[in-house]
N, C-alpha and C positions, 0 to 999 in steps of 0.2 A: 329422591330429593331430601336433603337435610338442611334445615335452617337454624341459625342462631339469632336471637333477638337481643340487641344491646339497648337497655333503657338508661339513657343518660340522666344526670341530675342537673344539667345546665344546658343552655342552648349551644349547639355545636359551634356557632359563631364565636362564642367565648374563647374556644381553643384556637380558632383562626386569628382572633385579635391579639392574643398573647404569644402567638408563634409556636404553640404546642400541638398543633394538629398532627404533626409527624409522629408524635408519641402515640396518640389515639389511633392513627392510621395503622400503626404497627400491630396493635391488638386486633384490628379488623382483618389485616392480612394474615396474622397467625391463625385466626379462626377459619379462614378459607382453606387451610391445610386439612381441616377435619370436616368442614361443612361446605355445602354447595352455594349457600347464600348467607349474607349477613344483613339483617334488617336493623336499621338504627332509628330509634325514636328520640327525636331532639325536642325536648319540652320548651314551651314558651317561645316558640320560634316559627317564623313564617317565610324563611328564606329557601331558595332552591339550591341544592347541592348535588354535584355529580362527582362521586369519589371513585367510581369504577363500575364495570358492568355487573359484578356480583355483589356490590354494596348498595343497598337501597335505603335511602334516607326518608323518613316520614317526619316532616316538620309539623310540630304539634300545637300551633296557634296559641290563643289566649295571651297575646302580648300586652293587653290592657292591664296596667298595674292593679286596677280594682278587682280583676278576676284572678289575681296571682294565686290565692289559696284554693282556687278551684282546679288548678292545673293537675294535681294528682288524680282527680276524677277523670279528666280527659285522658291522661296517661294510662289509667286503669282500663278504660274502654278500648283504647287503641291496642294495648298489649293483650287484653283479653281476646280480641278478635284474631290476633296473630297466633296466640297460644292455642286457641281452639282448632287451628289448622294442624292436621296430623304431620305436616312437613316440619313444623317447629319442634326441635328436639331439646333446646336449652335456652334459658333466659339468663342474661348477664346484667348485673347492676353494679354501681360504683359508689353508692352512699346510702345512709340509713333511709332517707325518704324514698328514693327510687327502689331501694332494697325492700322496703315495706310493700310497695305496690307490686314489685316483682314476686315477693314471697307470697302475697295474698293470691295473686293470679296463679302462681305455681301450685299452691295448696288446692285451689279450686279445679285446676285442669290436670293435675298430676305431672306437670312439667318440672324438671329439676332447675335449680337456681344457683348460679355461681356469683357470689357477692365479694366485692373488693372493699376493704376498709383501709382508709389512708390516714385517719386522724382521730384523736380523742375529741369528741364533740364538744366537751366543755372548753377545750383549748380553741377549737374552731370558732365557737361562739365569741370568745374573748377576742381572738385575732381579727375577726371580720366585723365586729360590731353588730352582729345579727340581731334582728328584732326579737323582743321577748316572746311573742306568740310563736314565731318560727322555731325558736329554741325549745319551747315547750312541746311542739309537735315532733321535733326531732328526737327529743328525749323519750317521748312515748313510742315513736316508730322504731327506734334502734334495737331494743331488746327483741321485738317481734321479728325484725328483719334478720337478726342473727339466729334466732330460733328456727326460722323457716328455711334458711339457706341450706343447700346441699353441701356446698364447699365454700370456705371463706378464706380468701387470700389477704394477708396483712403485710405491710411494707417494713415492719420492724418487730423486734422482740417486745419492745415497749407497747406497740399496738396489739400484739398477740395477747399480752397480759390484760390489756384494757378490754379487748373483745370478750375474753373469758369472764372477766369481772361483770361484764354487761349481759352475760347469759349465754354466750356461745359454747357449744360443745367442743372441748379441746381437741377431740378426734377429727373434727371438721376443719380445723384451722391449720393453715400452712403458711410458711414464709414466702412471700412473693414480692421481692423488691421491684421498684421501677428500674428502668435501664438507662444507661448513659451511652450515647453514640460515640464509641471510642475512636471512630474515624474522624469525627469532628473535634472532640475535646481531647487534645493531645498536648504533651509538654512543649513549652516554648523555650526560649533562651534567656528568660528573665534573670537578671542578676543586679537588680537596682534597688534592693531594699524596699520594694513596692508592695504595699498592702492593698487589698480590695474588699469592699463591702458591697453586697448585692442584696437588695430587698426593698420593700415598700418603706417610704419615709413616714412611719407611724410610730407611736409610743411603744407598741408591742415589739417591733423589730429593733428599736433602740438605735437609730442612726446617730442621735446626739451623743449617746454614750461612746460610740465609735470615735466620733470627732474629739471628744474630751480625752479619751485614752491616747489617741494619736498625738494630741498636743502635749500631753504629759510625757509621752515617750521621747519626743523632741528630735527625732531623726527619721530619715526615709521619706517615702511618698505615700499618699493615700488616695486611691481612686474610689469614688462613691457612685454606685450604679443604682438608679431607681428614682422614683418620684412619689409624691404624696403630701399630706397635710403639713408635715414638718420640713418640707424642702426649703422654704424661705428662711426659717429659723436656722436650719443647718448651714446654709450659705452665710448667714450673718455671723455665726460663732466660729466658723472654720478659720483655722490659722493658715500658715504658709504650707506650701507643697501639697495642697488638697485640690483635686480635680473632680468636678461634677459632670456626669454624663447624662443625667436625666434618665428617662425610661428608655430601655434598650430592648429590642425584640430578642427572643430567645436565640434566633439565628445569628445574632451579633455577639453573643456571649463568648463563644470559643476563642475568637480573635483577641478579645479583651483579656480573658483569663490567662491566655498564653503569654501575655506581656507582663504579667504580674508574678510575684514571688510568694505571697502569703495571703491566706483568706482569713477574714475576721467575722465573727458572728456574736455580737454582744447578748443576743437572746436566741429565739428559735432560728435554726439555721436553714431548714428546708432542704430540698434535694440538690440545690446548688452546691452544697458542701461536697457531694460526690463528684459533681462536674468539675469542681476545683481540684479535687484529688486527682482526677484523670489528667489534669493539666500539670500535675506535680506540685500543687500548692498545699503545704501543711497548714493547719488551721489553729487559730486561737479562738476558741468557741465556748459558749456558755454551757455549763454542766446541767443540761436539760434533756429530758426525753431520750429520743433515739440518738442524739449527738454523742451521748456517752458510749454508745455502741460503736461509733465510727472513730472518734478521736481518742487515741491511746497516748497518755502523757509520755513524751520523749520518743514516740515512734511515728505518729502521724500528726502530731501537734501538741497543744496544751489546752487543758480545760481551765475555765475561770468561772467566777461567780457571775450569775446572770445580772445584767443591768448595773454592773459595777465597773466604773471606768478605771479605778486603781488596779483591780484584779486583772482586767483586760490588758492594761498597759504592761503589767508584769509578765503576762503570757506572751505579749508581742515582743518584749525585750528578749525573752528566752528563744523565740523564733529567730530573731536576728543573730543570736549566738549559735544556735544548733540546727536551724531549719533546713539548711542546704542538705544536710545528711539524711533528712527524712523524705526527700522527694521520691526516691525509688519506692519506698514503702507505701506512700500515698497512691502512686500509680498502680502498684500491685493490688492494693485494696479496691481500687475502682474497677478492676477486672472482674470482681465478684458480681458486678452490676452490668455485665455485658449484654448486648442484644441477644447473643447466642444463648446464654443461660436463661434469659427472660422468655424467649421463644420455647425453649426446651421444657420449662416448667408449665407454661400454658398448655402446650400440646399434651403433656403428661396428664394434666387435670382433665382436659377434654376427653381423653381416652378413658380415664377412670369413670367419668360420669356417663358417657354415652356408649362406651365400648370401643374397641379397636377398629 
């Protein structure tokens, strides 16, 4: 009997709510190619989940907000009991806080830890409006979680550099992109000069910049996907040929992207950029972080200054002139993020850690 334990850093229900459970489920299924059982610890959660006979979910209580900061203690105790069982061969964590708990348990029990790092924590704190106390705890936990991990998967070269700066051994770090379901995200037949923005309507994602740039461009259509504090203001300043969809579940994105021609990201783009590439949409995107690794001027889109409507409008104008010729290159780039490659990398790492 071989067991892997996944320690999540959020309630599993969060992934259900945003329609991303399929992504997490793929990691669980990949693990079952090497392990007999996957145990999932879902923190601050009291729901019942049935994800499959070999996938066991432990909902880990403390839903009372007053007990929020005690949650890692309960996670530690739950993980400790599982890790002390000789059947548990590997612990997997997805963020600094869960990585800290996983790393500490791993050090005490001798069990290896596979840590995934998805973001620069300073950026995450800014983007999420995180409470100062939590930011302080994360900044403390992150270097230790990186130090204690056996293997560290990062989603971009930008995050690789960040992890090493924060104390990770470069030899432990490897590039492990998320994946795009290429069976769902496919090129459509869009030829309507239609731009699309996907993201939370917050100052960090800059939807108002997108609207100002589109108004300055003066042609085509703009579809706005998302919701948030700036939604009302966005509708107020929107000009002609702008359509608002509100919040759309992840399962609804493929159909929308397939009807568009160009993707725009005035600030941080997120993984939706690659989903847009899979649908053949070149991008006008801010010259930030990992976006610079994906958007190559004149090949898969154009980079612009972040939060700058004039710069974004200029990039959008270039897309109208040259974007059609970039579609094939965008689709080709997205294939680097296929489910097949994602699975291959995970199985390779599991083999390296626990043996063939």
